[in-house]
C-alpha positions in Angstrom: 0.0 0.0 0.0 1.5 3.4 -1.0 1.9 5.6 2.1 0.8 8.7 0.2 -2.5 6.9 -0.5 -3.0 5.8 3.1 -2.4 9.3 4.4 -4.5 11.0 1.7 -7.4 8.9 2.9 -7.3 10.8 6.2 -6.5 14.2 4.6 -2.7 14.4 5.1 0.4 14.2 3.0 3.5 12.2 3.8 6.0 14.4 5.6 9.3 15.2 4.0 12.4 13.4 5.3 10.4 10.3 6.2 12.2 7.0 6.6 11.1 3.4 7.5 7.6 4.1 6.2 5.2 1.1 6.2 1.6 1.4 5.3 -1.3 -1.0 5.3 -5.0 -1.2 4.6 -7.4 -3.7 6.2 -11.1 -4.0 5.2 -13.9 -5.8 6.8 -16.8 -3.9 8.3 -14.6 -0.8 8.5 -11.7 0.1 6.3 -8.5 0.9 8.2 -5.5 2.7 6.6 -2.4 2.9 8.7 0.8 4.6 8.2 3.8 4.1 10.4 7.0 6.1 9.8 9.9 7.9 11.4 10.8 11.5 10.8 13.0 14.2 12.3 11.6 15.1 15.7 11.9 18.8 14.9 9.5 18.5 12.0 6.6 16.9 13.8 4.9 20.0 15.0 5.0 21.8 11.6 3.8 18.6 9.8 0.9 18.1 12.2 -0.1 21.8 12.1 -0.1 21.7 8.3 -2.0 18.3 8.1 -4.4 18.8 10.9 -4.6 22.5 11.9 -7.7 21.9 14.0 -6.0 19.2 16.1 -5.6 19.8 19.9 -2.1 21.0 20.9 0.0 18.7 23.1 -1.4 18.6 26.6 -4.7 20.1 25.4 -8.2 18.6 25.6 -8.5 15.1 24.1 -4.8 14.3 24.4 -4.8 12.8 27.9 -5.7 9.2 26.7 -2.4 8.4 25.0 -1.2 4.8 25.4 1.8 3.9 27.3 5.0 5.3 25.8 3.1 7.7 23.5 4.1 11.3 23.8 1.2 13.0 22.0 -2.0 11.6 20.5 -5.4 12.7 19.4 -8.5 11.6 17.5 -10.0 14.0 15.0 -13.2 13.9 13.1 -12.4 14.7 9.5 -15.8 14.2 7.9 -16.1 17.9 7.0 -12.8 18.1 5.1 -13.3 18.2 1.3 -11.9 15.2 -0.6 -11.3 13.2 2.6 -12.8 9.7 2.7 -12.1 8.9 6.3 -14.5 9.6 9.2 -11.8 10.2 11.7 -8.1 9.8 12.2 -6.1 8.7 15.2 -2.6 10.1 15.5 0.1 8.9 17.9 3.6 10.4 18.1 6.4 8.8 20.1 9.7 10.6 20.5 12.4 7.9 20.2 15.3 10.2 21.0 16.4 13.8 20.6 16.5 13.5 16.8 13.7 11.1 15.8 10.0 10.8 16.2 8.1 7.6 15.5 5.0 8.4 14.1 3.4 10.1 13.8 1.7 6.7 13.7 -1.6 7.5 11.9 -4.6 5.2 11.9 -7.4 6.2 9.6 -10.8 4.5 9.8 -13.8 4.6 7.4 -16.9 3.2 9.1 -18.9 2.0 6.1 
């Protein structure tokens, strides 16, 4: 599955300077597109602001339920975005070290 297609389903573009990108799609009752990649830690904030400007900021409402080891997460309804097929996106960012962020792991779901 091309990562550009997986991210476009949820209204985002693949960030620049990405490495180790792996993307999948699973379909049954829902269709789940997932993108998992690493990028420079310093670029995460700008990429997320560009891709999802309406997302809560780290520490803001809706970001408290991150899983263990996840530094920043949110779920966002994207149904009102033109050209986006997903209903919502889940974003998880884990800072692996001072230079690298894993993630932003992006799971996109279409409940059809």
